[in-house]
LUMNU-639995 format. One record per residue (C-alpha): residue in three letters; x, y, z. Coordinates in steps of 0.02 Angstrom, whole numbers, plus 50000, padded with zeros to 5 digits. Example, Ala and Ser with C-alpha at 12.3 -4.5 7.8 and 13.67 -1.06 7.14 Angstrom:
BEGIN
ALA506154977550390;SER506844994750357;
This chain:
BEGIN
MET523005046750283;GLU524515037650354;MET525825032050230;PRO526225013350233;ARG527915008950310;ASN528545001150149;SER528165017750059;PHE529335026650180;GLY530675013950139;LEU530395016449954;LEU530475035349975;HIS532125034450070;LEU532815022549939;LEU532315034649800;LEU533065049649890;GLY534655039949921;PHE534735034949737;LEU534505053149682;LEU535855058949803;VAL537075045749741;SER536645050149561;SER536955068549596;TYR538635064649675;ALA539095053449529;ALA538625066949403;SER539615079749505;ASP541145068549512;SER541045065249325;VAL540955083849284;TYR542295087449413;ASP543495075049332;LYS543175081849158;PHE543285099849214;LEU544875096949313;HIS545695088049167;CYS545215102249048;LEU545775115949169;SER547435107249198;ASN547735107749011;GLN547295126249004;LEU548255132749155;THR550095134349196;PRO550575126949316;SER549255113549293;ASP549135108949477;GLN548295125449520;ALA546675118649447;SER546295106749591;SER546335120749720;ILE544925130849639;VAL543665117249593;TYR542455109749720;ALA541425093949688;GLN539845090349788;THR540815076949884;ASN542095089749944;PRO541805093350131;SER541995112050095;PHE540675111949957;PRO539185116850068;ASN540135131150150;VAL540745138149984;LEU538995136749910;GLN538105144950056;ALA539385158650091;TYR538595170449964;ILE536775164949966;ARG535805180450020;ASN534055173150012;GLN533575157850114;ARG532225153449987;PHE533645146649880;ASN534575137550018;THR533445122750053;SER533665104050029;SER532595104649872;THR533535119349792;PRO534485113249636;LYS536345112449675;PRO537805115949559;LEU538755100549502;ILE540375109449543;ILE540935126649605;VAL542425135249524;THR543265149049626;PRO544575157549515;THR545935168149593;ASP546515176749434;GLU545875181649263;SER546695167249170;GLN545735154749274;VAL544085163249228;SER544565162149045;ALA545015143749063;ALA543385140049155;ILE542345147149013;ILE543325137248882;CYS543105121348984;SER541255124149018;ARG540965125748830;ASN542005110248794;ILE541065099848923;GLY539365107548886;ILE538875113849059;GLN538065130549096;PRO538935143249210;ARG538035153449341;ILE539115168649378;ARG539105174949557;SER539995190449623;GLY539055194849783;GLY537525183549782;HIS536265197749801;ASP535225192449651;TYR533505193549736;ASP532845178249645;GLY534445168149656;LEU534835167249470;SER536715169249501;TYR536805152649594;VAL535245142349552;SER534595134449392;ASP533435120549336;VAL534705114449207;PRO536375106049252;PHE537555120149298;PHE539095125349392;ILE539425141249491;LEU540845152349434;ASP541105161049601;LEU542115177149588;PHE542325181149773;ASN544225179249762;LEU544325192649627;ARG544175207449744;SER545645219149713;ILE545325237949716;HIS546565250849652;VAL546085268849687;ASN546995282749595;ILE546545299349673;ASN547655308949553;ASP546505305349406;GLU544985301549516;THR544735283749454;ALA544765266149524;TRP544925248649451;VAL543775236849548;GLN543655218149521;ALA541945210149507;GLY542055200149669;ALA542405215449777;THR540965222349879;MET540305240049872;GLY540755242050056;GLU542565237650017;LEU542555250149873;TYR541865264149983;TYR543145260050118;ARG544625260349997;ILE544055277049924;SER543905284550099;GLU545675278550140;LYS546335289550001;SER545185304650011;LYS543875312950121;VAL543125322349975;HIS542835308249851;GLY541485295049843;PHE540535284249721;PRO538665283649680;GLY538155265749718;GLY537025255049825;VAL536825257250012;CYS537045238850055;PRO538915236050089;THR538935217550041;LEU538325220249863;GLY539515212449737;VAL540265225049617;GLY540055214049462;GLY538175211749475;HIS537795228649550;LEU538685239049418;SER538205228249269;GLY536365230149314;GLY536355248949340;GLY536915252449518;TYR535675263249613;GLY536105273349768;ASN535745288749871;MET536785300749765;LEU535845297249604;ARG534965314149601;LYS536675322649603;TYR537695310349501;GLY536565297349421;LEU536905278749431;SER538485268549452;VAL538455264649265;ASP538525283149225;HIS540305282849295;ILE541045267349212;VAL542485271949097;ASP543245254849057;ALA542965236449092;ARG543755219349073;ILE542715204449020;VAL542965186248969;ASN541955182948811;VAL541195166848747;ASN542855161648669;GLY543805164048831;CYS544665179948770;ILE544985193948895;LEU544425210548822;ASP544485228548881;ARG543425242948817;LYS544515245848665;SER544585227648610;MET542765223548650;GLY542085238748557;GLU540825251948609;ASP539275241348580;LEU539785227748703;PHE540445240648826;TRP538765249448818;ALA537835232948845;ILE538795228049003;SER538545245449078;GLY536765242249135;GLY536165227749028;GLY536735214049147;GLY538465206749120;ALA538035188249129;SER537145188448961;PHE538745193348872;GLY540195185648965;VAL541045186249134;ILE541405203549202;LEU543145203649278;SER543275221849331;TYR542665239449300;LYS543625255749295;ILE542555269149375;LYS542625288049389;LEU542505294349567;VAL541395309049614;LYS541685323849729;VAL540815324249898;PRO540895338150028;GLU541875335750188;ILE540235337250283;VAL538605328950231;THR536975328350328;VAL535765314150363;PHE534075313250446;ARG532765300250488;VAL531025306450529;GLU529505295450562;LYS527685299950533;THR526125289450562;LEU524425292250485;ALA523895301250644;GLU525375312950618;ASN524765318850448;ALA525775306150346;THR524525306550201;GLU524715325250172;ILE526595324450191;VAL526815309850069;TYR525645318349946;LYS526705334049949;TRP528335323949944;GLN527795316949775;HIS527665334549704;VAL529375340449762;THR530515325349776;ASP531075325249593;LYS531235344349584;ILE532055348849750;ASP533925353049766;ASP534965339749676;ASP536055337749832;LEU534565330449925;PHE533955312449915;MET532435307050016;ARG531905288950032;LEU530215284350106;LEU530005267850199;LEU528165262850215;GLN527735249450343;PRO526125243150422;ILE526345243350611;THR525365240050770;VAL525285254750889;LYS525905250251062;SER525005254051225;GLU525845264851357;ASP526475249051444;GLY527305243351281;SER526065229551239;ALA525175228651072;LYS523385234851072;ALA522135221551022;ASP520875231950926;GLU520975234150738;GLY521055252950756;SER522785251350832;LYS523515246750663;THR524245260550558;VAL525575264450429;ARG527225272050477;VAL528165282350347;THR530025284550381;PHE530925298450287;ILE532775293950268;SER533885306750187;LEU535645310750127;PHE536075328950092;LEU537735333550013;GLY538005348850121;ASP537855355250299;ALA536315355550410;ASN536015374250395;ARG535875373450205;LEU534795357850218;ILE533575366650335;SER533515381450215;VAL533085369750069;MET531765360450168;ASP530945376150238;LYS530805383050062;ASP530245367649965;PHE529585354850088;PRO529035363350250;GLU527655350450272;LEU528895338050347;GLY529305350350485;LEU531155346050486;LYS532115353950631;LYS533975356650657;GLU533975343750798;ASP533355330550673;CYS534925332750569;ILE536615324250596;GLU538175330950511;MET539535318350468;SER540805313350337;TRP540255304350179;ILE540985287650235;GLU540065289450400;SER538465292150301;VAL538805275550212;LEU538805267150383;TYR537245276750437;TRP536285271250283;ALA536835253250312;ASN536015254350485;PHE537615254050587;ASP537635263850749;ILE538405281250742;GLY540225279850792;THR540475262550715;SER542195260650636;ALA542235260650446;ASP543205244250460;VAL541515235550470;LEU541335238750283;LEU542675225650254;ASN541565212250332;ARG540875201950188;THR539675191350292;LEU537885195350339;GLY537315193350518;SER535805183150466;VAL534995178250303;GLY533105176950292;PHE531785172350165;LEU531315186850052;LYS530495193049894;ARG530675209849807;LYS529785218349662;SER529895235449580;ASP528875248949494;TYR529035266749429;VAL527835280949470;GLN527645294749341;LYS526105304049408;PRO525795308649590;ILE524605296949681;SER523065306349745;LYS522675308149930;ASN521175296749913;ASP522235283549827;LEU523595285249959;GLU522275282050092;GLY521735266649994;LEU523535260849990;TRP523695262950179;LYS522155251850202;LYS522905238850086;LEU524565238750180;ILE523645236750345;GLU522545223050272;LEU524025213050205;GLY524995215950365;LYS526735210750311;PRO527395218350148;GLY528215235450151;MET528665247950016;VAL530125259549983;PHE529895275449880;ASN531555281449803;SER531725299149735;TYR532155302449554;GLY532415318649459;GLY533995329149461;ARG535415321649359;MET534335306449319;SER533185317349215;GLU534645324649114;ILE535435308449053;PRO534625301748892;ALA533705285248910;SER534805277448775;GLU536455282948853;THR536575266248946;PRO535445250848939;PHE534605257249099;PRO533175267549025;HIS532175274049175;ARG532685292249172;ALA531655307949139;GLY529795306849176;ASN529955296049333;ILE529555304249500;PHE530095289449605;LYS530425270949602;ILE529525258449714;GLN530345243349792;TYR529105230949864;SER529805220750007;VAL529275205850112;GLY530335194950224;TRP529955180250336;LYS530785167250448;GLU529635152150429;GLU530295137950321;GLY529345127650194;ASP528315129050036;GLU526745134350130;ALA527605149550206;ASP528405153950039;GLU526725153549952;LYS525895163850088;TYR527125178250083;LEU527385177849896;ASN525515179549875;LEU525485194549993;ILE526795204349897;ARG526035199549730;GLU524335205749790;LEU525105222449839;TYR525985223649671;SER524335220049583;TYR523435233149687;MET524675246449629;THR524355243349443;PRO523315259349413;PHE524635270549492;VAL526245265249405;SER527015265149231;ASN526175254849096;SER526405248548918;PRO527555241248976;ARG527495241249165;ALA529325245149195;ALA530485236049315;PHE532265237949380;LEU533505224449330;ASN534465225149495;TYR532835221049585;ARG532755204249499;ASP530965197849485;VAL530575181649392;ASP528705185249412;ILE528805196949261;GLY529375183149144;ILE530665169449120;ASN531555162048971;HIS531665143348935;ASN533015147148805;GLY532195136448672;LYS531415140548504;ASP530355154448581;SER531835162448669;PHE531675179448586;GLN529815181348620;GLU529995175448800;GLY531465187148825;LYS530515201848754;VAL529205200248892;TYR530395204449034;GLY531665213248922;ASP530445226948874;LYS530045229849059;TYR531855230849114;PHE532555240048964;LEU531105248148870;ASN531725254048698;ASN533505248348736;PHE533035229948732;GLN533195228448544;ARG534965235448543;LEU535445223348682;VAL534795208948576;MET535825214948429;VAL537405215548536;LYS537025198548610;THR536785190948437;ALA538445198248379;VAL539525192948527;ASP538675176548581;PRO537715170248429;GLU537465152648499;ASN536755159648662;PHE538015151048774;PHE537835163948914;GLN536025160748956;TYR534955160349111;GLU533145162649158;GLN533125181349120;SER534595183349002;ILE534605193848844;PRO534095182448699;THR534825181848524;LEU533825186648370;PRO532715172448307;LYS533555162248171;
């Protein structure tokens, strides 16, 4: 039915009114915030250079610079009233004091990789505390440590380590543009975890701004808060300024390989066997499986039309902390089913393997790790699961059919075992240790804009997640905090805050959730640092 012309006029008038109202609210908060900051900072004129109102011409660029998911970069996405971009620790402290005085919620962003956008989007009035200027990295090879500010990227950290040493590295994520603050505070998962565990297993100190605006280190914050921000998510407890990390040793030569198998190439048997060895094989070896539905091409390169041309491709991507000869020996002994050959293996330095895993061409300069921008940002959704019993061949075949039926979502199987099985579940808030064979990341991405496309692809990945229910952990069905997923529960931060928080908290943290709540209640009793999946306080 066609809308009457006067309705269009009314709609434009309403939209214009809302836009003006938003600008007015932004300007009001901006004025109050600027006045407060000026009183807190010396010299006072530095305040105006770090605060952006919606009316500032640079506001859209600053906002969008670290949005990593186009789902949260639309005209209808709630926008911050202001953006604060501190350049030193004192400005972070002042921003928290002023946000409390004014009564506006902060959203704390270090790299913007929060899969569901919770570091830069909210349904309540908010401002973004954007830490991208806090990016200093000080590597001390003599004692094998580094101080890294929250706004630095993992790529920058790896680069700075490699500048100082060819035999040191750090166990963290494979995406170079991950922000250190969010990545480390949520666990920090990478391809050396079977040898060295997670990023949080190598944090030795930290600096944080608490709810009162005080800057604390490990000694002054106490062991409970230090424990909480080493895997429990920093934004529930304060603003992470920096972490001091312990570096790990890496050999001068590491080996990588990437081998693809389709169903016609015995992928079912190989994946079945992989499940039985991947958590027990040599700790120097990490194998990731990428599962994707594909259409088999004809000899002329065109897609075949018949349904039988659809299959599942399994890509085995590996990092081995050693040379190719030793890798072949390990694989021949424990996983001959893959049929790995010497010509499949590529020897390189550890920093070159960082580039390889980030999908850069071999020979690319490590300088690319200093690039903080992504080539393109798409629409995406991610989910996670943990597998504790091997999936049978019949059930794998059922999964292949489901992937082909859905057509778009993919899965990543990430090896566990090794060092991960030795660290107690209560050592850090991250609890998913012994007993897990591998972790699943569900993945779907798309380019189409609009609510209809969002709903279509979200439904696809949710259907795949639902299909996997019988094969993954249960009571609770566990999830990984760094793979943020609001589908598993959100908190409205009202009178039912604890019960709502327990729903997702138990999945992310298992038996560690209760201790996190106790810490939260002690350090932020009024629940100032809150968001849609924050740690709640104890019920009053």
